[in-house]
N, C-alpha and C positions, 0 to 999 in steps of 0.2 A: 302386643299393642294393636293388633288387628290391621286391617287394610288402611294403608296411608297414601296420601297423595303429596308429592313433593314437587316443587319448582326449583331447579338448580340454575344458577347463573354462573357460567364458567368463563374465566378470563385467562387466556394462555399467552405467555410471553416467553419464547424459547421453550425451556422445558418446565418452567414454573407455572403452576396452576393455582390461581386464587378465585375468589368469587363468593357466592352464597347459597345457602339451602334454606328454602322456606317451606314449612309444612303447618298443619293445624296445631301442632305442638310448639310453634315459634319459629324464629328465624335465627340462623347462625352462620358465621363466617366459615369458609372453607379454609383449612390450615394444613400445613405440611403437604401441600399439593405438588404433584409432579406428573408430567406426561413425558414418556419416553418409550420409543419403539412400539407404538400402538397400545401401550399400557398406561392406565390412569390410576394414581393413588391419591387419596386425600382423607382427612380426619375431619369430622364435624363433632364439636363439643356441644352437647345439648343439656339443658336442664329440664328433666322430666319429673314433675310432681316433687320438686325440691331435691331430687337426686341428680348429681353430675353423671352424665353418661358420655363416654368416648366411643364414637361410632367410626370405625375404620372401613373405608371403601377401596376395593380394588376392581378396576374395569378393564375391558378390552374393547378398544374402538372397532366397531364393525363397519362403520361408514361415516361420512360427514354428518349424518342425521341420527346415528344410533350407537349407543355404548351399553354393553352387557356388563352389569355390575354383580358382585357380591358384597355384602357388608357384615361386619361383625359388630355386635352391640355390647360393648363393655366386657368382651370376653365370655359372654353368656349365650353365644350362638347368633345366628342371624338368617338372612335369606338372600336369594338372588332375584334380580329384576332387570328389566331393560329400560333405559332412559332414552327418550326419543325427543328430537328437536320440535319445538312447537312451531306451528306454521303461522 
């Protein structure tokens, strides 16, 4: 899918993670989210060109401003990236 720019909005209550993911491909709710012991997990269900895609994220909290993520796109592979808090 090439280079992508996402904006994530995270809401954490205890160990529960909710929020949203926004990209040029659309907006989606964060589902199945959990934060525990510095690890972040969530799912983004995206509709891409008429195809349902389940994107599974796993991240490690590096600091209050940075999370290192890897993601798997519908079991077909994925990539790693770093999410940084916007200022």
